C-alpha positions in Angstrom: -3.8 6.2 20.7 -7.5 7.2 19.5 -8.1 7.1 15.0 -10.6 9.4 13.0 -11.9 8.3 10.1 -12.7 10.0 6.4 -14.2 8.8 3.8 -12.3 9.5 0.3 -13.8 9.4 -3.0 -15.8 5.6 -3.5 -12.4 4.3 -2.9 -10.3 5.4 -0.5 -10.3 5.7 4.0 -8.3 7.2 5.3 -7.9 6.2 8.9 -6.3 9.7 10.9 -4.1 9.2 14.1 -3.0 13.0 15.0 -3.2 16.3 13.5 1.0 16.9 13.5 3.5 15.2 13.7 4.1 12.8 16.8 5.9 9.8 16.9 3.2 7.8 18.8 0.7 8.7 16.1 3.7 7.1 13.5 3.5 3.3 15.3 0.2 4.1 15.1 0.0 4.0 11.3 2.5 1.6 10.5 1.2 -1.2 13.7 -2.2 -0.4 11.3 -0.9 -0.7 8.3 1.4 -4.0 9.2 -2.7 -5.4 11.4 -3.8 -5.7 8.2 -1.4 -7.0 5.5 -1.4 -9.7 8.0 -5.3 -9.9 7.9 -6.4 -7.8 4.9 -11.1 -7.4 4.8 -12.1 -8.3 1.8 -12.3 -5.4 -0.6 -8.4 -4.6 0.5 -6.5 -3.4 -2.3 -3.6 -1.1 -0.9 -2.7 0.3 1.8 -0.1 4.3 2.2 1.4 4.9 5.4 2.0 8.2 5.6 3.2 10.4 9.0 0.6 10.2 10.5 -2.6 9.1 8.7 -2.7 5.7 7.1 -5.0 5.4 3.6 -7.2 2.8 3.3 -7.7 2.3 -1.3 -10.3 -0.5 -0.8 -12.1 -2.8 -4.4 -16.3 -0.6 -3.8 -17.7 -3.7 -5.3 -16.6 -6.1 -2.9 -17.2 -3.7 0.6 -17.2 0.2 1.1 -15.6 3.1 4.9 -18.3 2.6 6.9 -17.9 -1.6 6.8 -14.4 -1.3 6.2 -14.4 1.4 9.1 -16.0 -1.3 10.9 -13.7 -3.7 10.3 -11.0 -1.7 11.4 -12.0 -0.6 14.9 -11.0 -3.0 16.8 -7.6 -4.2 14.7 -7.0 -0.3 16.4 -8.3 -1.6 19.8 -5.4 -4.9 19.4 -2.9 -2.3 19.1 0.7 -1.7 20.9 0.6 1.8 21.7 4.1 1.8 22.5 5.7 3.8 19.9 
């Protein structure tokens, strides 16, 4: 599933999978949340899953949104697309 990334202030990265409720998008949110929990990138502080978005909170002294996005993109490619 295609994701969009949006920096949120200097400590967050919002990963969005849809603009409206969608079971496949929610499955992608949960899958990415599990993937980040299993292999957290350096600087990751917290993830906050929602219905179609995942907020990724990080320490800006350790990483930034662009670096985190580059680390998350391969995880997205490995997600199971089944909701």
